[in-house]
Steps between C-alpha positions, in 0.01 A plus 500: 500500500815531711539817705782722380702768679286785364195347672704455818597866492140614446375282789753636746436855384133441589599346835754761593308761701301260712798261537725778629235623739424159656862379509613820668218463750648157595215297358715244316532298820662201334780740406512682836461208737680220316665552160703815571651384830583164347642646178713755682647223711596314184687797348876560532617830640437755223635801684681735264430284192336615178186287483231477232144414603326322212129565482509753785140610471424805711826453684412383854764226507750713306475758780531231759833389359618862457435555872719199569792670323483378136531743210179416318378519144146384427352409162144417414296451183218720626542880460227553760680286755823686437315834534382387843853397591639837384234682707605316815868559433426869468311492830771301680832513304705181537720541194311243295499524119193366319450418132214374289647184341426137436736259671461256209645728234822704486480753782659846481807395697846382393636147545617430854334809645378347829644328804182304568145446367184428695138451414207452737192325365531642152673246270197271502299784343702516174450288184873421455704400804799361296534845335487667843778269620717583197454875542573481874818304428611775259440771756699341780869513575689168522438346843183699557193334657146487366230419758132489429166389639200353313190301581609142545439336163445153646220600739340822363384341175204597278297225671575591866220454754471430871289221654319590824373307799152528652611811695625668187872460577740441213620143541654404164637674197408372155724595206426413141586611145865539598610461136254763374710807413218684329477868599189646657375803689439453872259739671534546876519738792724502808292255695605635841414864415198588718387739226559257212137489391503875439749467215516344158699183464854516367555346158826310509628311193641167610751275326516162677835325474656174588793492746725393215410820308656710773799276566586434134437860406769609746741225396454570131566872561837411660413527872618264770212422738619535862190441708126413492291610795137401572411732786271370769304722738641484852287390792491863609378616156227236496392593854483870414329432162302174512442515124869417460460172687398307188822606325696390804328164515453391141699666220728784398331799342828672400828394340826694523785431260850635546747487209835650415669619184826307486832682527617781716772509761 
């Protein structure tokens, strides 16, 4: 049976406490060492803009953008994630507004409310990307950008696996089942967390998509796609974190898409 949004909400409610604890401890090293620096470099200047963060989770990246001068609103399907975000906003006020809401259905905001929309590694975890694109289009002012990151659909497929040499080094990436868009629950821990074995695995509903699903979903919603980015770890990143070397040498783990709502000045 396909996974629906109610199951997604329940899964992230279960994940919330442990997720917030380990993310705030800096244990999501793919985020800290590679994805966040690369994604921030791909963003336009959001200083002074009203920005919505779609699928904000416990708010780490929402706070990061608020510290860079954006006026942030974060929404997430999970009440427990939003509770964690509220608690951190109370501890360190940054002027962020948080709401429990699905980004695939009509959110509690008027048409054209925001100057920009962002999403970091969340839109792949929803059963209906075209609906998310349509709702985001409604929320944005004419001329406003929409920038998001997801797992790269061409390389992180349901059949992904690495081939190793005799010394155990990853030498080739195998991808298969690219056209399989069946949903499933992936169970994993932050692999670089030295205390990972002490904790239960996260349960993350996954919704594999083809590249055309993202691109056509944006086009059909009315967006103009302005840039695709396939970030590659720098030599310095790979030297500091050797586990990033395979993603520098062989394939892209992330995909960033920038789009724009037509119109404006």
